[in-house]
TILOTI-994906 format. One record per residue (C-alpha): x, y, z; residue in three letters. Coordinates in steps of 0.02 Angstrom, whole numbers, plus 32768, in hexadecimal, padded with zeros to 4 digits. Layout:
XYZALA ...
This chain:
968128F84A58UNK 9681284B4AA8UNK 95C4283E4A9BUNK 95CD286A49E1UNK 964A27DD49C5UNK 95DD275F4A20UNK 9544279849BDUNK 95A52786491AUNK 95DE26D84950UNK 952C26A9497FUNK 94F026E348D4UNK 9578267C487FUNK 954A25E448E7UNK 949225F748BCUNK 94B9260A4803UNK 9529256F4809UNK 94A2250C4864UNK 941E253F47E6UNK 949325194756UNK 94B5246B479DUNK 93F9245047AFUNK 93DB248346F9UNK 9465241046BBUNK 941A237F471BUNK 936A23A846DDUNK 93A423B54629UNK 940323114636UNK 936922BB4680UNK 92F9230245F8UNK 936D22CC456CUNK 938A221C45AFUNK 92D221F945CEUNK 929A2247452AUNK 931521DE44C6UNK 92E321404525UNK 922721584527UNK 91EE21BA448EUNK 91F5214E43F3UNK 916421874389UNK 914222344344UNK 90A3221042E1UNK 9032225C4367UNK 903822F843D2UNK 8FEF22974464UNK 905E223C44E0UNK 9037218444E1UNK 901621254582UNK 90B620C24568UNK 911E2160454FUNK 90D221AE45E9UNK 90F321154655UNK 91A321024610UNK 91CE21B84631UNK 918E21AE46E4UNK 91F2210F4704UNK 928C215D46B4UNK 927D21F9471EUNK 9263219647BEUNK 92FA2127479AUNK 936821BC476FUNK 93382219480EUNK 93502180487CUNK 93F9215F482DUNK 942C22144845UNK 93F4220E48FBUNK 9454216B4917UNK 94F321B248CBUNK 94E4224E4938UNK 94CC21E349D2UNK 9565217849A9UNK 95CC22134987UNK 959D225B4A31UNK 95CB21B64A85UNK 967321B84A2AUNK 9692226C4A5DUNK 966D22464B13UNK 96E321B14B10UNK 976B22184ABCUNK 975522A24B3FUNK 976022234BCCUNK 97FE21D84B81UNK 984C22844B6CUNK 982122B14C1FUNK 986B220F4C60UNK 990B222B4BFAUNK 991922DD4C3CUNK 990322A14CEFUNK 998B221E4CD6UNK 9A0222A24C96UNK 99DC231C4D23UNK 99EB22924DA5UNK 9A9E22654D75UNK 
């Protein structure tokens, strides 16, 4: 029974992770498409559109990585502060 619950939770976590990935991918696609594709007179992707989309993607991914890094730093600081507060309370 317990193993079934953990497998179900793992499945839910994997689905959530994949869903988050798809949301991020779709957001990236939409932002870069709107910023970089301006002309629809040709089926071919112009050199400018290609370069713009690569720059857009690189910037988006670097920004996302930076935000994740800052969030982790914030979480570590918050955990340290909570631990220090708990130690103060238990020491009194």
